[in-house]
C-alpha positions as CSV (number, residue, x, y, z in Angstrom):
1,M,94.8,105.4,83.4
2,R,92.1,107.1,81.1
3,R,91.0,104.1,79.6
4,L,90.8,102.0,82.6
5,L,88.8,105.2,84.3
6,L,86.5,105.0,81.3
7,G,85.9,101.6,81.5
8,M,85.2,101.8,85.3
9,F,82.8,104.5,84.5
10,L,80.9,102.4,82.0
11,L,80.6,99.9,84.2
12,M,78.9,102.0,86.7
13,L,76.4,103.0,84.6
14,L,75.5,99.3,83.6
15,V,75.2,97.8,86.9
16,P,71.9,99.3,87.7
17,A,70.5,97.9,84.4
18,L,71.9,94.4,84.9
19,A,70.0,94.5,88.6
20,F,67.0,95.1,87.3
21,A,65.4,91.9,89.2
22,A,65.1,91.5,93.2
23,P,64.4,88.3,95.0
24,I,61.4,88.3,96.9
25,T,58.4,86.3,98.3
26,I,54.7,87.7,98.0
27,N,51.7,86.1,99.3
28,G,48.1,86.9,97.8
29,T,45.3,85.6,95.6
30,V,45.4,84.9,92.3
31,Q,42.6,86.7,90.1
32,G,41.7,87.8,86.6
33,F,43.6,90.7,85.5
34,N,39.9,92.2,84.1
35,C,38.7,91.9,87.3
36,V,41.2,93.3,89.1
37,T,41.8,96.7,86.8
38,Q,37.9,97.6,86.4
39,G,36.9,96.8,89.8
40,R,34.4,93.8,89.2
41,T,33.5,91.1,91.3
42,C,36.4,88.6,90.5
43,P,35.6,84.6,89.7
44,I,34.9,82.8,93.3
45,G,36.4,79.6,92.0
46,Q,37.6,77.5,88.8
47,E,34.0,76.2,88.4
48,D,32.9,80.3,87.5
49,P,32.4,80.8,83.9
50,L,34.2,83.9,84.3
51,V,37.5,82.1,84.6
52,A,37.2,81.1,80.9
53,T,36.9,84.8,79.5
54,E,40.0,86.1,81.7
55,N,43.2,85.8,79.1
56,V,45.8,87.3,81.9
57,F,45.7,86.2,85.5
58,V,47.5,88.2,88.0
59,L,49.0,87.7,91.9
60,L,46.7,90.3,94.2
61,T,48.2,91.2,97.2
62,P,46.3,92.5,100.4
63,D,46.9,96.1,99.9
64,N,45.3,95.9,96.1
65,K,48.5,96.0,94.3
66,Y,49.2,93.6,91.3
67,Y,52.0,91.5,89.3
68,F,51.9,89.7,86.5
69,V,54.2,86.4,86.4
70,P,54.8,86.1,82.8
71,N,56.6,83.0,83.1
72,V,53.6,80.8,84.2
73,D,50.6,79.4,81.7
74,R,47.7,80.7,82.1
75,A,46.3,77.3,82.7
76,V,48.5,77.0,85.9
77,M,46.9,80.1,87.2
78,A,43.6,79.7,86.4
79,R,43.9,76.3,88.4
80,H,44.6,78.4,91.6
81,V,42.0,81.5,91.4
82,A,40.8,83.1,94.4
83,E,43.2,80.7,96.2
84,Q,45.8,82.1,98.7
85,V,49.1,81.6,96.9
86,Q,53.0,82.2,97.9
87,I,55.0,83.0,94.7
88,K,58.9,83.4,95.4
89,G,60.8,84.4,92.5
90,D,62.4,87.7,91.2
91,L,60.4,90.7,91.2
92,I,60.7,93.2,88.4
93,P,59.6,96.7,89.5
94,Q,59.4,98.1,86.1
95,Q,56.7,95.8,84.7
96,S,55.1,94.7,87.8
97,S,55.9,91.3,87.2
98,I,57.4,88.4,89.1
99,R,59.2,85.7,87.5
100,A,58.5,83.1,89.2
101,Q,60.5,80.3,90.8
102,S,57.7,78.4,93.1
103,I,54.2,78.7,93.6
104,A,52.7,77.3,96.7
105,V,49.1,77.1,98.0
106,S,47.9,77.4,101.4
107,R,46.6,73.8,102.9
108,N,45.7,73.4,106.0
109,G,48.0,76.2,107.3
110,Q,50.8,74.8,105.2
111,W,52.4,76.1,102.0
112,R,52.8,73.0,99.4
113,V,54.3,73.8,96.1
114,V,52.3,73.3,93.3
115,W,54.1,74.9,90.3
116,S,58.1,75.6,89.4
117,P,59.9,75.3,86.5
118,E,61.5,71.8,87.4
119,M,57.8,70.5,88.1
120,Q,57.0,72.1,84.4
121,R,60.0,70.6,82.8
122,T,58.8,66.9,84.0
123,F,55.6,67.4,82.0
124,T,57.2,68.6,78.8
125,D,60.8,67.6,78.5
126,P,60.3,65.0,75.8
127,G,63.4,62.8,77.5
128,T,61.4,62.3,80.7
129,G,58.6,60.6,78.8
130,A,55.9,62.3,81.0
131,Y,52.7,63.5,79.0
132,P,52.4,65.0,76.6
133,Y,55.1,62.5,75.0
134,R,54.6,59.2,74.8
135,Q,57.6,56.5,75.0
136,P,58.1,54.5,71.5
């Protein structure tokens, strides 16, 4: 009986640690991390030379909170600088980050998915024969 109670107690201690991510959808704009944290004028678009100097991009919400998106490549985020985006994924509040499951961009009032892990695998999985891999 003591082992059962001890086991249940340990499980209760572990449950909060296991439940670290919560599914969420957040809307905002993609901005450079340095711009956001230093209060500078951020790039106005992809053509802006300031985009090349940014190493990390974040999702900036209308209430000026920002979230890192660590599982999305910098090039994908840079492609959508200053655009209205919607990111669905798991929120990790301790790190102010989102593990993205999809990124959608607002086009003509509708959300169009421009990135997902499945889309990423299409281009990186050697089994699909897609760029950058070639069929023999």
